[in-house]
C-alpha atoms as a printed R data frame, in Angstrom:
    type eleno elety resid chain resno       x        y       z
1   ATOM     1    CA   MET     A     1 300.689 -144.217 -88.231
2   ATOM     2    CA   THR     A     2 299.636 -140.724 -88.139
3   ATOM     3    CA   SER     A     3 296.693 -141.546 -85.548
4   ATOM     4    CA   CYS     A     4 298.947 -143.985 -83.295
5   ATOM     5    CA   SER     A     5 302.238 -140.848 -83.229
6   ATOM     6    CA   LYS     A     6 299.448 -138.485 -81.827
7   ATOM     7    CA   THR     A     7 298.370 -140.322 -79.114
8   ATOM     8    CA   PRO     A     8 302.095 -139.898 -76.718
9   ATOM     9    CA   ILE     A     9 302.533 -136.524 -78.032
10  ATOM    10    CA   ALA     A    10 298.917 -135.393 -76.393
11  ATOM    11    CA   ALA     A    11 299.971 -137.324 -73.376
12  ATOM    12    CA   ASN     A    12 303.567 -135.623 -73.118
13  ATOM    13    CA   HIS     A    13 301.863 -132.017 -73.144
14  ATOM    14    CA   GLU     A    14 299.148 -132.713 -70.764
15  ATOM    15    CA   ALA     A    15 302.273 -134.483 -68.406
16  ATOM    16    CA   SER     A    16 304.013 -130.735 -68.887
17  ATOM    17    CA   LYS     A    17 301.601 -128.600 -67.367
18  ATOM    18    CA   THR     A    18 302.650 -127.840 -64.279
19  ATOM    19    CA   TYR     A    19 300.115 -127.619 -60.549
20  ATOM    20    CA   PRO     A    20 300.874 -127.005 -57.169
21  ATOM    21    CA   VAL     A    21 300.270 -129.370 -54.954
22  ATOM    22    CA   THR     A    22 300.467 -129.502 -51.225
23  ATOM    23    CA   SER     A    23 299.618 -131.950 -48.429
24  ATOM    24    CA   ALA     A    24 297.532 -132.636 -45.254
25  ATOM    25    CA   VAL     A    25 299.472 -131.363 -42.703
26  ATOM    26    CA   VAL     A    26 298.804 -132.808 -38.764
27  ATOM    27    CA   MET     A    27 298.625 -130.006 -36.118
28  ATOM    28    CA   ASP     A    28 296.791 -128.947 -32.690
29  ATOM    29    CA   VAL     A    29 293.701 -127.023 -33.921
30  ATOM    30    CA   PRO     A    30 292.604 -125.068 -31.531
31  ATOM    31    CA   HIS     A    31 288.174 -123.805 -32.301
32  ATOM    32    CA   GLY     A    32 285.506 -122.578 -30.227
33  ATOM    33    CA   GLN     A    33 282.110 -124.249 -30.572
34  ATOM    34    CA   GLU     A    34 279.305 -121.707 -30.462
35  ATOM    35    CA   TYR     A    35 275.736 -121.682 -28.954
36  ATOM    36    CA   VAL     A    36 273.234 -119.067 -29.029
37  ATOM    37    CA   ALA     A    37 273.192 -117.468 -25.393
38  ATOM    38    CA   SER     A    38 270.712 -115.160 -23.439
39  ATOM    39    CA   ILE     A    39 272.225 -112.720 -20.950
40  ATOM    40    CA   GLN     A    40 271.217 -111.963 -17.637
41  ATOM    41    CA   ASN     A    41 272.069 -109.920 -14.579
42  ATOM    42    CA   SER     A    42 272.647 -111.762 -11.148
43  ATOM    43    CA   ASN     A    43 270.127 -109.972  -9.300
44  ATOM    44    CA   PHE     A    44 267.301 -108.907 -11.131
45  ATOM    45    CA   ILE     A    45 263.997 -108.465  -9.139
46  ATOM    46    CA   GLU     A    46 260.587 -106.842  -9.542
47  ATOM    47    CA   LEU     A    47 259.835 -104.480  -7.318
48  ATOM    48    CA   ARG     A    48 255.716 -104.186  -6.493
49  ATOM    49    CA   ALA     A    49 253.361 -102.941  -4.175
50  ATOM    50    CA   ARG     A    50 252.683 -105.027  -0.524
51  ATOM    51    CA   VAL     A    51 250.331 -102.070   0.458
52  ATOM    52    CA   ASN     A    52 247.069 -100.706  -1.415
53  ATOM    53    CA   GLY     A    53 247.375  -96.567  -1.548
54  ATOM    54    CA   HIS     A    54 248.209  -93.839  -4.051
55  ATOM    55    CA   LEU     A    55 251.821  -93.094  -4.512
56  ATOM    56    CA   GLU     A    56 253.019  -89.961  -2.747
57  ATOM    57    CA   LYS     A    57 256.784  -90.041  -3.890
58  ATOM    58    CA   ILE     A    58 259.085  -90.878  -6.429
59  ATOM    59    CA   PRO     A    59 262.581  -89.851  -5.333
60  ATOM    60    CA   VAL     A    60 264.223  -92.298  -7.670
61  ATOM    61    CA   ASP     A    61 264.552  -91.533 -11.799
62  ATOM    62    CA   GLU     A    62 264.825  -94.372 -14.501
63  ATOM    63    CA   GLY     A    63 268.184  -95.192 -14.830
64  ATOM    64    CA   GLN     A    64 269.761  -94.222 -11.986
65  ATOM    65    CA   ARG     A    65 271.913  -96.027  -9.372
66  ATOM    66    CA   VAL     A    66 270.456  -96.749  -6.595
67  ATOM    67    CA   THR     A    67 272.237  -98.199  -3.111
68  ATOM    68    CA   ALA     A    68 270.621 -100.429  -0.723
69  ATOM    69    CA   GLY     A    69 268.121  -99.446   1.835
70  ATOM    70    CA   GLN     A    70 267.348  -96.707  -0.851
71  ATOM    71    CA   LEU     A    71 264.046  -94.988  -0.266
72  ATOM    72    CA   LEU     A    72 262.720  -95.669  -3.763
73  ATOM    73    CA   PHE     A    73 259.094  -95.140  -3.316
74  ATOM    74    CA   THR     A    74 256.677  -94.003  -0.816
75  ATOM    75    CA   ILE     A    75 253.197  -95.115  -0.647
76  ATOM    76    CA   SER     A    76 250.252  -93.109   1.463
77  ATOM    77    CA   SER     A    77 250.512  -94.495   4.990
78  ATOM    78    CA   HIS     A    78 247.731  -92.772   7.195
79  ATOM    79    CA   GLU     A    79 245.280  -95.506   7.619
80  ATOM    80    CA   TYR     A    80 248.222  -97.648   8.239
81  ATOM    81    CA   GLN     A    81 249.594  -95.356  11.047
82  ATOM    82    CA   GLU     A    82 246.246  -95.400  12.492
83  ATOM    83    CA   GLU     A    83 245.699  -98.908  12.277
84  ATOM    84    CA   LEU     A    84 249.191  -98.896  14.676
85  ATOM    85    CA   LYS     A    85 247.857  -96.567  16.768
86  ATOM    86    CA   ARG     A    86 244.770  -98.829  17.589
87  ATOM    87    CA   SER     A    87 246.917 -101.929  17.779
88  ATOM    88    CA   ASN     A    88 249.548 -100.479  20.631
89  ATOM    89    CA   ALA     A    89 246.472  -99.510  22.561
90  ATOM    90    CA   LYS     A    90 244.302 -102.885  22.389
91  ATOM    91    CA   LEU     A    91 247.847 -104.305  23.445
92  ATOM    92    CA   LYS     A    92 247.976 -101.443  26.803
93  ATOM    93    CA   SER     A    93 244.820 -102.258  27.370
94  ATOM    94    CA   ALA     A    94 245.972 -106.152  27.470
95  ATOM    95    CA   MET     A    95 248.825 -105.657  28.730
96  ATOM    96    CA   ALA     A    96 247.128 -103.806  32.397
97  ATOM    97    CA   GLU     A    97 244.108 -106.285  32.028
98  ATOM    98    CA   ALA     A    98 246.833 -109.364  32.660
99  ATOM    99    CA   LYS     A    99 248.295 -106.944  35.128
100 ATOM   100    CA   MET     A   100 245.012 -107.331  37.285
101 ATOM   101    CA   ALA     A   101 244.560 -110.772  36.069
102 ATOM   102    CA   GLU     A   102 248.411 -111.507  37.930
103 ATOM   103    CA   ILE     A   103 247.633 -108.955  41.141
104 ATOM   104    CA   ASP     A   104 244.487 -111.089  41.204
105 ATOM   105    CA   LEU     A   105 246.385 -114.270  41.252
106 ATOM   106    CA   GLN     A   106 248.484 -112.960  43.985
107 ATOM   107    CA   ASN     A   107 245.399 -112.357  46.559
108 ATOM   108    CA   ASN     A   108 244.249 -115.494  46.153
109 ATOM   109    CA   GLN     A   109 247.788 -117.125  46.407
110 ATOM   110    CA   LEU     A   110 247.578 -115.225  50.097
111 ATOM   111    CA   LEU     A   111 243.983 -116.581  50.438
112 ATOM   112    CA   LEU     A   112 244.579 -120.247  50.123
113 ATOM   113    CA   GLU     A   113 247.832 -120.554  52.041
114 ATOM   114    CA   LYS     A   114 245.472 -118.982  55.230
115 ATOM   115    CA   LYS     A   115 242.830 -121.183  53.780
116 ATOM   116    CA   ILE     A   116 240.137 -118.921  53.236
117 ATOM   117    CA   ILE     A   117 239.066 -119.885  50.075
118 ATOM   118    CA   SER     A   118 239.018 -122.789  48.004
119 ATOM   119    CA   ASN     A   119 241.948 -124.179  45.550
120 ATOM   120    CA   SER     A   120 239.073 -124.193  43.074
121 ATOM   121    CA   GLU     A   121 238.902 -119.974  43.361
122 ATOM   122    CA   TRP     A   122 242.213 -119.689  42.645
123 ATOM   123    CA   GLU     A   123 242.910 -121.948  39.968
124 ATOM   124    CA   MET     A   124 240.164 -119.926  38.296
125 ATOM   125    CA   ALA     A   125 242.513 -117.163  39.341
126 ATOM   126    CA   GLN     A   126 245.141 -118.265  37.226
127 ATOM   127    CA   ALA     A   127 242.847 -118.817  34.694
128 ATOM   128    CA   ARG     A   128 241.794 -115.910  34.120
129 ATOM   129    CA   LEU     A   129 246.138 -114.985  34.133
130 ATOM   130    CA   ASP     A   130 246.351 -117.072  31.607
131 ATOM   131    CA   SER     A   131 243.928 -115.699  29.387
132 ATOM   132    CA   ALA     A   132 244.925 -112.184  29.713
133 ATOM   133    CA   MET     A   133 248.073 -113.361  28.073
134 ATOM   134    CA   ALA     A   134 246.954 -114.656  25.605
135 ATOM   135    CA   LYS     A   135 245.089 -111.942  24.728
136 ATOM   136    CA   VAL     A   136 248.092 -109.908  25.142
137 ATOM   137    CA   ASP     A   137 250.490 -112.205  23.148
138 ATOM   138    CA   GLU     A   138 246.842 -111.654  20.045
139 ATOM   139    CA   THR     A   139 247.489 -108.095  19.776
140 ATOM   140    CA   ARG     A   140 251.278 -108.236  19.926
141 ATOM   141    CA   THR     A   141 251.020 -110.170  17.135
142 ATOM   142    CA   THR     A   142 248.317 -107.584  15.871
143 ATOM   143    CA   VAL     A   143 250.726 -104.508  16.451
144 ATOM   144    CA   ALA     A   144 253.717 -106.799  14.267
145 ATOM   145    CA   ASP     A   145 251.366 -106.788  11.997
146 ATOM   146    CA   ALA     A   146 250.216 -103.398  11.308
147 ATOM   147    CA   GLU     A   147 253.958 -102.545  11.755
148 ATOM   148    CA   ARG     A   148 254.952 -104.539   9.184
149 ATOM   149    CA   LYS     A   149 251.897 -102.886   6.702
150 ATOM   150    CA   LEU     A   150 253.055  -99.318   7.462
151 ATOM   151    CA   SER     A   151 256.703 -100.847   6.573
152 ATOM   152    CA   TYR     A   152 255.863 -101.676   3.025
153 ATOM   153    CA   ALA     A   153 254.360  -98.394   2.439
154 ATOM   154    CA   GLU     A   154 258.195  -97.451   2.068
155 ATOM   155    CA   VAL     A   155 259.500  -99.453  -0.662
156 ATOM   156    CA   ARG     A   156 263.545  -99.721  -0.683
157 ATOM   157    CA   ALA     A   157 266.607 -100.930  -3.158
158 ATOM   158    CA   PRO     A   158 266.913 -104.682  -1.579
159 ATOM   159    CA   PHE     A   159 270.643 -104.531  -3.180
160 ATOM   160    CA   ASP     A   160 273.047 -102.076  -5.162
161 ATOM   161    CA   GLY     A   161 271.333 -101.556  -8.672
162 ATOM   162    CA   ILE     A   162 270.122  -99.938 -11.253
163 ATOM   163    CA   ILE     A   163 266.377  -98.780 -11.260
164 ATOM   164    CA   ASN     A   164 264.747 -100.182 -14.944
165 ATOM   165    CA   ARG     A   165 261.189  -98.204 -16.507
166 ATOM   166    CA   ILE     A   166 258.892  -96.399 -13.320
167 ATOM   167    CA   ARG     A   167 256.058  -98.366 -14.432
168 ATOM   168    CA   THR     A   168 253.754  -95.683 -12.683
169 ATOM   169    CA   LYS     A   169 254.341  -91.872 -12.071
170 ATOM   170    CA   ALA     A   170 253.219  -89.959  -8.193
171 ATOM   171    CA   GLY     A   171 249.946  -89.461  -7.511
172 ATOM   172    CA   SER     A   172 248.742  -92.908  -8.702
173 ATOM   173    CA   LEU     A   173 246.624  -95.642  -6.999
174 ATOM   174    CA   VAL     A   174 248.056  -98.852  -7.174
175 ATOM   175    CA   SER     A   175 247.165 -102.114  -5.609
176 ATOM   176    CA   GLU     A   176 248.766 -104.843  -3.736
177 ATOM   177    CA   GLY     A   177 251.259 -106.505  -6.418
178 ATOM   178    CA   ASP     A   178 251.177 -103.908  -8.985
179 ATOM   179    CA   LEU     A   179 253.866 -103.627 -10.620
180 ATOM   180    CA   LEU     A   180 256.187 -100.523  -9.563
181 ATOM   181    CA   THR     A   181 259.650 -101.149 -11.140
182 ATOM   182    CA   SER     A   182 262.526 -103.351 -11.846
183 ATOM   183    CA   ILE     A   183 266.221 -103.074 -10.349
184 ATOM   184    CA   SER     A   184 268.935 -104.991 -11.604
185 ATOM   185    CA   ASN     A   185 272.535 -105.041 -10.632
186 ATOM   186    CA   ASP     A   186 275.223 -104.191 -13.616
187 ATOM   187    CA   GLY     A   187 278.277 -106.561 -12.101
188 ATOM   188    CA   ASP     A   188 278.802 -109.917 -12.948
189 ATOM   189    CA   VAL     A   189 276.033 -111.540 -14.753
190 ATOM   190    CA   TYR     A   190 274.736 -115.098 -16.836
191 ATOM   191    CA   ALA     A   191 274.860 -116.652 -19.690
192 ATOM   192    CA   TYR     A   192 272.353 -119.039 -20.377
193 ATOM   193    CA   PHE     A   193 272.994 -121.715 -23.648
194 ATOM   194    CA   ASN     A   194 271.731 -125.239 -24.329
195 ATOM   195    CA   VAL     A   195 273.814 -127.776 -25.375
196 ATOM   196    CA   SER     A   196 272.741 -131.098 -27.402
197 ATOM   197    CA   GLU     A   197 272.825 -134.479 -24.926
198 ATOM   198    CA   ARG     A   198 276.101 -135.814 -27.129
199 ATOM   199    CA   GLU     A   199 277.561 -131.912 -26.751
200 ATOM   200    CA   TYR     A   200 276.837 -132.345 -23.071
201 ATOM   201    CA   LEU     A   201 278.703 -135.597 -22.459
202 ATOM   202    CA   GLU     A   202 282.111 -134.590 -24.412
203 ATOM   203    CA   LEU     A   203 281.974 -131.316 -22.205
204 ATOM   204    CA   ALA     A   204 281.142 -132.986 -19.372
205 ATOM   205    CA   LYS     A   205 284.266 -134.584 -18.885
206 ATOM   206    CA   ARG     A   206 286.756 -132.137 -19.610
207 ATOM   207    CA   LYS     A   207 288.303 -130.331 -16.278
208 ATOM   208    CA   ASP     A   208 288.967 -127.113 -17.374
209 ATOM   209    CA   LEU     A   209 285.111 -125.833 -18.494
210 ATOM   210    CA   GLY     A   210 285.623 -124.351 -15.094
211 ATOM   211    CA   VAL     A   211 288.898 -122.128 -15.092
212 ATOM   212    CA   GLN     A   212 288.394 -118.709 -15.689
213 ATOM   213    CA   GLY     A   213 289.140 -117.765 -19.288
214 ATOM   214    CA   SER     A   214 287.324 -121.324 -20.740
215 ATOM   215    CA   VAL     A   215 284.804 -119.309 -22.790
216 ATOM   216    CA   VAL     A   216 284.538 -116.099 -24.566
217 ATOM   217    CA   LEU     A   217 281.535 -114.117 -25.077
218 ATOM   218    CA   GLU     A   218 280.515 -113.003 -28.904
219 ATOM   219    CA   LEU     A   219 278.104 -109.799 -28.497
220 ATOM   220    CA   ALA     A   220 274.926 -108.974 -30.718
221 ATOM   221    CA   ASN     A   221 277.145 -106.707 -32.670
222 ATOM   222    CA   GLY     A   222 280.026 -109.428 -33.750
223 ATOM   223    CA   GLU     A   223 282.376 -107.859 -31.622
224 ATOM   224    CA   THR     A   224 283.762 -110.349 -28.725
225 ATOM   225    CA   HIS     A   225 283.164 -109.252 -24.860
226 ATOM   226    CA   SER     A   226 286.438 -108.312 -23.751
227 ATOM   227    CA   HIS     A   227 286.629 -110.577 -20.504
228 ATOM   228    CA   LYS     A   228 286.429 -114.114 -20.810
229 ATOM   229    CA   GLY     A   229 284.081 -116.220 -18.657
230 ATOM   230    CA   ARG     A   230 283.718 -119.823 -16.986
231 ATOM   231    CA   ILE     A   231 281.253 -122.219 -17.402
232 ATOM   232    CA   GLU     A   232 279.927 -122.178 -13.480
233 ATOM   233    CA   THR     A   233 277.089 -125.291 -13.896
234 ATOM   234    CA   TRP     A   234 273.958 -126.938 -15.597
235 ATOM   235    CA   GLU     A   235 270.637 -128.680 -15.086
236 ATOM   236    CA   SER     A   236 270.242 -131.527 -13.480
237 ATOM   237    CA   VAL     A   237 267.890 -132.877 -16.389
238 ATOM   238    CA   ILE     A   238 268.007 -133.195 -20.129
239 ATOM   239    CA   SER     A   239 264.573 -131.372 -21.727
240 ATOM   240    CA   LYS     A   240 262.639 -134.931 -23.362
241 ATOM   241    CA   SER     A   241 261.387 -132.094 -26.024
242 ATOM   242    CA   THR     A   242 264.233 -131.083 -27.164
243 ATOM   243    CA   GLY     A   243 267.173 -132.680 -26.103
244 ATOM   244    CA   ASN     A   244 269.013 -130.405 -24.735
245 ATOM   245    CA   ILE     A   245 270.176 -129.074 -21.494
246 ATOM   246    CA   ALA     A   246 270.889 -125.734 -19.936
247 ATOM   247    CA   PHE     A   247 274.403 -124.696 -18.925
248 ATOM   248    CA   ARG     A   248 275.100 -121.165 -17.283
249 ATOM   249    CA   ALA     A   249 278.744 -119.430 -17.433
250 ATOM   250    CA   SER     A   250 279.190 -116.160 -15.882
251 ATOM   251    CA   PHE     A   251 281.187 -113.209 -17.344
252 ATOM   252    CA   PRO     A   252 282.842 -110.435 -15.979
253 ATOM   253    CA   ASN     A   253 281.522 -107.244 -16.414
254 ATOM   254    CA   PRO     A   254 283.062 -103.997 -15.227
255 ATOM   255    CA   GLU     A   255 282.537 -101.549 -18.047
256 ATOM   256    CA   ARG     A   256 279.068 -102.769 -16.957
257 ATOM   257    CA   LEU     A   257 278.140 -102.632 -20.762
258 ATOM   258    CA   LEU     A   258 275.950 -106.250 -20.351
259 ATOM   259    CA   LYS     A   259 272.524 -105.439 -19.672
260 ATOM   260    CA   HIS     A   260 269.804 -108.079 -18.184
261 ATOM   261    CA   GLY     A   261 267.371 -109.406 -21.326
262 ATOM   262    CA   SER     A   262 270.782 -109.246 -24.156
263 ATOM   263    CA   SER     A   263 271.240 -111.551 -26.501
264 ATOM   264    CA   GLY     A   264 274.735 -113.049 -27.265
265 ATOM   265    CA   LYS     A   265 277.083 -116.630 -28.446
266 ATOM   266    CA   VAL     A   266 279.138 -118.053 -25.929
267 ATOM   267    CA   LYS     A   267 282.424 -120.192 -27.318
268 ATOM   268    CA   VAL     A   268 283.629 -122.831 -25.421
269 ATOM   269    CA   GLN     A   269 286.736 -122.810 -26.101
270 ATOM   270    CA   SER     A   270 289.176 -126.097 -26.954
271 ATOM   271    CA   GLU     A   271 291.578 -127.901 -29.036
272 ATOM   272    CA   LEU     A   272 291.684 -130.806 -31.187
273 ATOM   273    CA   LYS     A   273 294.818 -133.194 -31.191
274 ATOM   274    CA   ASN     A   274 296.575 -134.095 -33.629
275 ATOM   275    CA   ALA     A   275 294.210 -133.388 -36.421
276 ATOM   276    CA   LEU     A   276 294.898 -133.716 -39.864
277 ATOM   277    CA   VAL     A   277 294.207 -130.468 -41.900
278 ATOM   278    CA   ILE     A   278 293.730 -129.164 -45.301
279 ATOM   279    CA   PRO     A   279 292.918 -125.592 -47.321
280 ATOM   280    CA   GLN     A   280 289.069 -125.431 -48.048
281 ATOM   281    CA   LYS     A   281 290.672 -124.231 -51.468
282 ATOM   282    CA   CYS     A   282 291.864 -128.065 -52.407
283 ATOM   283    CA   THR     A   283 287.931 -129.249 -52.129
284 ATOM   284    CA   PHE     A   284 284.976 -129.346 -53.971
285 ATOM   285    CA   GLU     A   285 281.725 -131.597 -53.942
286 ATOM   286    CA   VAL     A   286 280.280 -134.094 -56.102
287 ATOM   287    CA   GLN     A   287 276.838 -135.553 -55.371
288 ATOM   288    CA   HIS     A   288 276.953 -133.733 -51.937
289 ATOM   289    CA   LYS     A   289 280.569 -135.481 -51.073
290 ATOM   290    CA   THR     A   290 283.397 -133.201 -50.432
291 ATOM   291    CA   CYS     A   291 286.145 -135.000 -52.290
292 ATOM   292    CA   VAL     A   292 289.820 -133.664 -53.777
293 ATOM   293    CA   TYR     A   293 292.275 -134.272 -56.717
294 ATOM   294    CA   MET     A   294 295.246 -136.419 -55.340
295 ATOM   295    CA   LEU     A   295 298.558 -137.781 -57.145
296 ATOM   296    CA   ASN     A   296 299.157 -141.268 -57.977
297 ATOM   297    CA   ALA     A   297 303.038 -142.286 -57.707
298 ATOM   298    CA   ASP     A   298 302.562 -142.158 -61.861
299 ATOM   299    CA   ASN     A   299 301.686 -137.890 -60.924
300 ATOM   300    CA   THR     A   300 298.126 -139.325 -62.719
301 ATOM   301    CA   ILE     A   301 295.175 -137.151 -60.654
302 ATOM   302    CA   GLN     A   302 292.464 -140.026 -59.021
303 ATOM   303    CA   LEU     A   303 289.062 -138.415 -57.375
304 ATOM   304    CA   ARG     A   304 289.332 -139.125 -53.908
305 ATOM   305    CA   SER     A   305 286.081 -138.580 -51.711
306 ATOM   306    CA   ILE     A   306 286.831 -137.717 -48.094
307 ATOM   307    CA   ASP     A   307 284.670 -137.180 -44.499
308 ATOM   308    CA   THR     A   308 285.600 -133.709 -42.681
309 ATOM   309    CA   LYS     A   309 284.903 -133.380 -39.193
310 ATOM   310    CA   LEU     A   310 285.260 -129.457 -38.576
311 ATOM   311    CA   ARG     A   311 285.167 -126.650 -40.473
312 ATOM   312    CA   LEU     A   312 287.321 -123.593 -39.686
313 ATOM   313    CA   PRO     A   313 287.347 -120.425 -41.359
314 ATOM   314    CA   ASN     A   314 289.728 -121.572 -44.663
315 ATOM   315    CA   HIS     A   315 290.238 -125.161 -43.574
316 ATOM   316    CA   TYR     A   316 288.826 -128.355 -43.504
317 ATOM   317    CA   VAL     A   317 289.905 -130.919 -40.462
318 ATOM   318    CA   VAL     A   318 289.893 -134.306 -42.301
319 ATOM   319    CA   ASP     A   319 288.010 -136.608 -40.419
320 ATOM   320    CA   SER     A   320 288.453 -139.619 -43.266
321 ATOM   321    CA   GLY     A   321 289.841 -140.915 -46.903
322 ATOM   322    CA   LEU     A   322 293.255 -138.675 -46.332
323 ATOM   323    CA   LEU     A   323 296.923 -139.358 -45.031
324 ATOM   324    CA   PRO     A   324 299.330 -137.179 -44.320
325 ATOM   325    CA   THR     A   325 301.805 -138.298 -47.056
326 ATOM   326    CA   ASP     A   326 298.976 -137.836 -50.234
327 ATOM   327    CA   ARG     A   327 299.644 -134.989 -52.537
328 ATOM   328    CA   ILE     A   328 296.527 -133.179 -53.665
329 ATOM   329    CA   ILE     A   329 295.957 -130.795 -56.147
330 ATOM   330    CA   PHE     A   330 295.577 -127.446 -54.741
331 ATOM   331    CA   GLU     A   331 295.377 -124.786 -57.948
332 ATOM   332    CA   GLY     A   332 293.472 -125.948 -60.777
333 ATOM   333    CA   ILE     A   333 290.861 -128.471 -60.022
334 ATOM   334    CA   GLN     A   334 288.328 -126.051 -61.960
335 ATOM   335    CA   VAL     A   335 290.458 -127.707 -65.431
336 ATOM   336    CA   VAL     A   336 291.857 -130.651 -64.463
337 ATOM   337    CA   LYS     A   337 290.267 -134.285 -64.700
338 ATOM   338    CA   GLU     A   338 290.512 -137.721 -63.403
339 ATOM   339    CA   GLY     A   339 293.132 -139.493 -65.270
340 ATOM   340    CA   ASP     A   340 294.715 -136.666 -66.084
341 ATOM   341    CA   VAL     A   341 298.824 -136.473 -65.629
342 ATOM   342    CA   ILE     A   342 300.439 -133.994 -64.090
343 ATOM   343    CA   ALA     A   343 303.800 -131.817 -63.506
344 ATOM   344    CA   PRO     A   344 303.295 -131.572 -59.562
345 ATOM   345    CA   ASP     A   345 305.013 -127.980 -58.032
346 ATOM   346    CA   PHE     A   346 304.500 -129.447 -54.404
347 ATOM   347    CA   LYS     A   347 304.444 -126.481 -52.081
348 ATOM   348    CA   ALA     A   348 303.983 -126.890 -48.489
349 ATOM   349    CA   LEU     A   349 300.772 -126.200 -46.719
350 ATOM   350    CA   ALA     A   350 302.073 -123.123 -44.697
351 ATOM   351    CA   GLU     A   351 303.486 -121.393 -47.905
352 ATOM   352    CA   VAL     A   352 299.689 -121.770 -49.616
353 ATOM   353    CA   ALA     A   353 297.540 -121.539 -46.442
354 ATOM   354    CA   PRO     A   354 298.798 -120.152 -43.493
355 ATOM   355    CA   PHE     A   355 296.856 -121.990 -40.890
C-alpha cells in the first residue's frame, strides 16, 4: 500500500516542473554559400625583353602608377640603329636598280615598236624589272624588321596600371625573353572559384546571378568587401579529376584595395522559401544523429530524430522529422529524458531565439 501510494506523488512532482518550449517557424531564410576564391586583376601581363642588350634606363620605380604608352625601360640600341641604316641603304640601292630596269624596259619598248629588237629581248628587259622590284620588296621587309627590332629597345606600358617588382636593374645585360617586370591595372577584379557539379546545376537555373549585387566577397582578414559583385561567366567543361567547374565573378575596386593574387571567399546570395527553422539550442546529438525532445499531447517527452538541410549561425533549417505544430523543449534538454512529464511554458521562437 505504501509503495503504490508513492508512485502518483512522484509523477505529479515531475509534471509540476516547468520548462520553456517552442515550435518551429516557417519563413523565408536568406543565406549565402561560400566558395574559396582567387582574385586576379582584369589586366595583368608580364613584360619581357624582346631584344638582347644592356638596360640603359629605367625611368620608373616599383609600385608606380603609369599610363598607356609611357616609357618603362630603354635597352641599348646602337646595333639596331646601325642595322636600320644598312637596311635603308640597301633599299635605296634596290630602288635605283629598279629605276634603271624600268628605263631599260621603256627603251626596249621603243626599239620593239620600231622592230629593231625581238620580243625575246623585250621580255628579258621585263624580267629584269620584275627581279629588281622583287628585290625592292625584299629590302623593304628588311627595313621593317630593323625598325621593329629598334622599337623593341624601348619598352612601354601597354595600358594604365601599376608597375610591380622590377627584376633587373640599370646596366644589367638582358636577353630576349628575360622577365623585366609585370604590370597590372587596379580597376575591377575577377574572383575565380570552383563549384561542384550538383551546385552548378542549381546555380545555372538562377536568373539573378548576373545582376550586380548577387555575390559578396569576404577578404582574407574576415572583412566583407564594401562593393558587391556579380557572376559573369563559367567554364564550359567540368573537370574529370575534381568534378568541379570554375566560375568567374567580377567586383568593383574603386578604392584599389584588392590586389592581383590575393585570396578570399565568394558568397553567393540566395533564399530558401518556406523553410522550417528551429533554434540550435533545442538540438543535441545521439549516435551522430541530430535530435530534439518533442512533447506529446499529454506533455510527455518523446525523443525525435530530425534531418537538417542548412546550418545557420544560431538556427537549423529542418528538412524532415518535424512539423510546425510540434512543440519542442527549448531549455532543460540536459536534465530531462524521454518519458518524463513536464509543465510546458510555451514561448514563440521570435521571443526566445530571434532570427
